[in-house]
MITIDREN-891263 format. One line per 10 residues: for each residue x negated, y negated, z negated of N, C-alpha, C. Coordinates in nm, 3 decimals. Atoms other than C-alpha are relative to their C-alpha. Example, Ala and Ser with C-alpha at 12.3 -4.5 7.8 and 13.67 -1.06 7.14 Angstrom:
<nodes>
-0.089:0.119:0.000:-1.230:0.450:-0.780:-0.090:-0.120:0.000 | 0.082:0.119:0.006:-1.367:0.106:-0.714:0.077:-0.109:-0.073
</nodes>
This chain:
<nodes>
-0.126:0.000:-0.030:6.017:-5.289:-1.735:0.083:0.047:-0.088 | -0.113:-0.043:0.092:6.291:-5.255:-1.988:0.114:0.022:0.063 | -0.135:-0.044:-0.052:6.596:-5.059:-1.892:0.075:0.017:-0.116 | -0.090:-0.031:0.133:6.878:-5.060:-2.149:0.129:0.043:0.056 | -0.128:-0.037:-0.033:7.184:-4.860:-2.090:0.103:-0.040:-0.130 | -0.070:0.062:0.117:7.462:-5.004:-2.305:0.144:0.050:0.001 | -0.138:-0.019:0.011:7.793:-4.854:-2.408:0.054:-0.047:-0.131 | -0.064:0.078:0.130:8.010:-5.101:-2.645:0.131:0.048:-0.006 | -0.163:-0.068:0.001:8.328:-4.899:-2.753:0.108:-0.127:-0.010 | -0.096:0.105:0.015:8.646:-5.104:-2.718:0.019:-0.080:-0.143
-0.019:0.058:0.136:8.684:-5.144:-3.097:-0.131:-0.015:-0.080 | 0.127:0.014:0.060:8.327:-5.183:-3.186:-0.017:-0.137:-0.050 | 0.018:0.144:0.037:8.193:-5.474:-3.371:-0.086:-0.074:0.081 | 0.080:0.064:-0.095:8.080:-5.736:-3.128:-0.115:-0.080:-0.069 | 0.105:0.061:0.039:7.870:-5.916:-3.358:-0.124:0.093:-0.039 | 0.107:-0.105:0.020:7.669:-5.591:-3.463:-0.080:0.018:0.133 | 0.045:-0.011:-0.131:7.629:-5.524:-3.087:-0.086:-0.101:0.057 | 0.073:0.126:-0.058:7.523:-5.879:-3.000:-0.130:-0.006:-0.077 | 0.134:0.016:0.078:7.266:-5.891:-3.289:-0.096:0.118:0.063 | 0.072:-0.089:-0.059:7.129:-5.546:-3.180:-0.075:-0.047:0.150
0.052:0.027:-0.128:7.089:-5.654:-2.812:-0.096:-0.125:-0.005 | 0.073:0.122:-0.005:6.956:-5.995:-2.874:-0.128:0.023:-0.100 | 0.121:-0.036:0.089:6.705:-5.868:-3.160:-0.100:0.070:0.077 | 0.087:-0.088:-0.065:6.579:-5.604:-2.937:-0.071:-0.066:0.123 | 0.064:0.065:-0.131:6.546:-5.830:-2.624:-0.095:-0.096:-0.045 | 0.096:0.089:0.044:6.371:-6.089:-2.843:-0.137:0.087:-0.034 | 0.133:-0.078:0.054:6.117:-5.818:-2.982:-0.078:0.023:0.130 | 0.085:-0.039:-0.124:6.034:-5.719:-2.622:-0.051:-0.120:0.075 | 0.061:0.136:-0.040:5.993:-6.078:-2.511:-0.108:-0.031:-0.047 | 0.116:0.051:0.101:5.751:-6.137:-2.799:-0.132:0.079:0.050
0.108:-0.086:-0.030:5.545:-5.833:-2.720:-0.054:0.007:0.137 | 0.020:-0.022:-0.139:5.575:-5.844:-2.340:0.077:-0.132:0.066 | -0.060:0.126:-0.034:5.665:-6.202:-2.234:0.023:0.002:0.163 | -0.023:-0.010:-0.147:5.649:-6.109:-1.853:0.071:0.137:0.061 | -0.094:-0.117:-0.040:5.854:-5.800:-1.859:0.124:-0.029:0.059 | -0.123:-0.009:-0.074:6.142:-5.747:-1.637:0.104:0.079:-0.095 | -0.109:-0.058:0.110:6.463:-5.668:-1.831:0.120:0.033:0.089 | -0.130:-0.050:-0.077:6.780:-5.471:-1.684:0.063:0.059:-0.115 | -0.099:-0.044:0.088:7.060:-5.417:-1.912:0.124:0.033:0.061 | -0.119:-0.030:-0.107:7.353:-5.235:-1.749:0.067:0.099:-0.107
-0.091:-0.103:0.074:7.657:-5.035:-1.884:0.139:-0.062:-0.026 | -0.133:0.057:0.027:7.995:-5.090:-2.019:0.015:-0.067:-0.126 | 0.013:0.104:0.103:8.015:-5.395:-2.229:0.153:-0.013:-0.073 | -0.151:0.020:0.023:8.412:-5.377:-2.257:0.017:-0.160:-0.038 | -0.052:0.136:0.013:8.519:-5.708:-2.447:-0.136:-0.074:-0.081 | 0.108:0.052:0.066:8.152:-5.794:-2.586:-0.025:-0.140:0.094 | 0.056:0.128:-0.054:8.069:-6.168:-2.513:-0.122:-0.009:0.053 | 0.132:0.007:-0.039:7.782:-6.224:-2.307:-0.074:-0.137:-0.026 | 0.075:0.116:0.039:7.694:-6.566:-2.422:-0.150:0.007:-0.057 | 0.129:-0.029:0.082:7.405:-6.421:-2.648:-0.100:0.044:0.105
0.105:-0.064:-0.095:7.236:-6.242:-2.351:-0.030:-0.143:0.096 | 0.034:0.135:-0.090:7.241:-6.593:-2.135:-0.112:-0.064:-0.070 | 0.127:0.077:0.081:7.007:-6.722:-2.412:-0.137:0.045:0.036 | 0.133:-0.050:-0.038:6.735:-6.493:-2.286:-0.018:-0.003:0.170 | -0.010:0.012:-0.160:6.801:-6.606:-1.910:0.027:0.110:0.082 | -0.052:-0.126:-0.067:6.964:-6.276:-1.834:0.111:-0.049:0.099 | -0.095:0.026:-0.087:7.175:-6.331:-1.525:0.096:0.134:0.032 | -0.107:-0.101:-0.021:7.488:-6.120:-1.465:0.002:0.018:0.167 | 0.001:-0.016:-0.129:7.451:-5.965:-1.110:0.139:0.033:0.067 | -0.133:-0.028:-0.062:7.796:-5.833:-1.066:0.109:-0.063:-0.073
-0.122:0.065:0.052:8.132:-5.996:-1.123:0.127:0.056:0.067 | -0.118:-0.072:-0.053:8.367:-5.741:-0.954:0.051:0.087:-0.131 | -0.082:-0.067:0.111:8.640:-5.581:-1.169:-0.043:0.171:0.027 | 0.038:-0.133:-0.036:8.519:-5.212:-1.220:0.107:0.083:-0.083 | -0.103:-0.056:0.052:8.830:-5.116:-1.441:0.112:-0.077:0.004 | -0.118:0.089:-0.008:9.167:-5.240:-1.333:-0.061:-0.132:0.051 | 0.020:0.154:-0.051:9.124:-5.621:-1.303:-0.108:-0.054:-0.096 | 0.094:0.050:0.081:8.835:-5.631:-1.563:-0.147:0.029:0.044 | 0.158:-0.023:-0.012:8.451:-5.657:-1.532:-0.052:0.076:-0.109 | 0.067:-0.044:0.121:8.348:-5.441:-1.811:-0.148:0.059:0.024
0.119:-0.038:-0.041:8.081:-5.263:-1.634:-0.091:-0.091:0.059 | 0.085:0.129:-0.050:7.793:-5.524:-1.606:-0.143:0.041:0.011 | 0.182:-0.008:-0.007:7.427:-5.553:-1.509:-0.051:-0.133:-0.033 | 0.068:0.117:0.038:7.217:-5.821:-1.654:-0.143:0.008:0.036 | 0.144:0.007:-0.032:6.851:-5.907:-1.553:-0.051:-0.130:-0.015 | 0.078:0.128:-0.009:6.590:-6.168:-1.611:-0.082:-0.006:0.140 | 0.063:0.004:-0.161:6.464:-6.088:-1.235:0.120:0.017:0.080 | -0.115:-0.025:-0.087:6.774:-6.129:-1.036:-0.031:0.025:0.154 | 0.061:-0.003:-0.150:6.571:-6.167:-0.712:-0.048:0.135:0.022 | 0.054:-0.138:-0.028:6.444:-5.813:-0.735:0.124:0.103:0.030
-0.132:-0.091:-0.005:6.812:-5.660:-0.709:0.083:-0.054:0.095 | -0.106:0.047:-0.075:7.072:-5.672:-0.455:0.132:0.000:-0.085 | -0.131:-0.006:0.080:7.426:-5.742:-0.573:0.069:0.135:-0.003 | -0.059:-0.140:0.009:7.590:-5.425:-0.698:0.137:0.001:0.088 | -0.132:-0.024:-0.106:7.859:-5.274:-0.474:0.075:0.123:-0.096 | -0.084:-0.088:0.049:8.151:-5.093:-0.619:0.042:0.131:0.100 | -0.023:-0.118:-0.071:8.219:-4.736:-0.520:0.134:0.067:-0.088 | -0.108:-0.060:0.101:8.518:-4.514:-0.634:-0.060:0.070:-0.115 | 0.045:-0.062:0.116:8.517:-4.356:-0.976:-0.062:0.154:0.042 | 0.039:-0.120:0.006:8.320:-4.048:-1.025:0.092:0.105:-0.092
-0.079:-0.104:0.077:8.514:-3.735:-1.148:0.122:-0.051:-0.053 | -0.117:0.024:0.052:8.788:-3.825:-1.371:-0.007:-0.141:-0.095 | 0.017:0.099:0.086:8.668:-4.151:-1.493:0.090:-0.132:0.047 | -0.073:0.123:-0.061:8.882:-4.467:-1.499:-0.069:-0.135:0.013 | 0.079:0.091:-0.041:8.596:-4.676:-1.411:-0.055:0.014:0.139 | 0.069:-0.035:-0.111:8.467:-4.742:-1.076:-0.149:-0.009:-0.002 | 0.128:-0.019:0.022:8.118:-4.688:-1.012:-0.089:-0.114:0.073 | 0.072:0.092:-0.042:7.869:-4.971:-0.969:-0.148:0.030:0.030 | 0.142:-0.057:-0.035:7.547:-4.918:-0.788:-0.083:-0.148:0.045 | 0.075:0.103:-0.061:7.271:-5.165:-0.708:-0.136:0.043:0.043
0.126:-0.056:-0.049:6.923:-5.129:-0.556:-0.090:-0.116:-0.003 | 0.121:0.076:0.003:6.577:-5.290:-0.593:-0.020:-0.047:0.133 | 0.056:0.062:-0.143:6.466:-5.526:-0.295:-0.128:0.029:0.000
</nodes>
């Protein structure tokens, strides 16, 4: 099981982050073709089209910051997890808290 925590700052280079995520996921898939993958975190404006190439499904679609779904959960084993639930922000964060649990 590969678990990746992602923070993509708002003004960061989308191409660089997309390359990093896809090359890392590709390396894992080549070495461990049956591995479960779970990528989660604050993706901000990062396009997710590159992640869908690896058959990663977005589990959550709820807005976690204002009207935006910036905090996302992607996996290649969506049947292992329940749909994430949003809870109020922790401490002084401007993002709601997204939680999921394995089935």
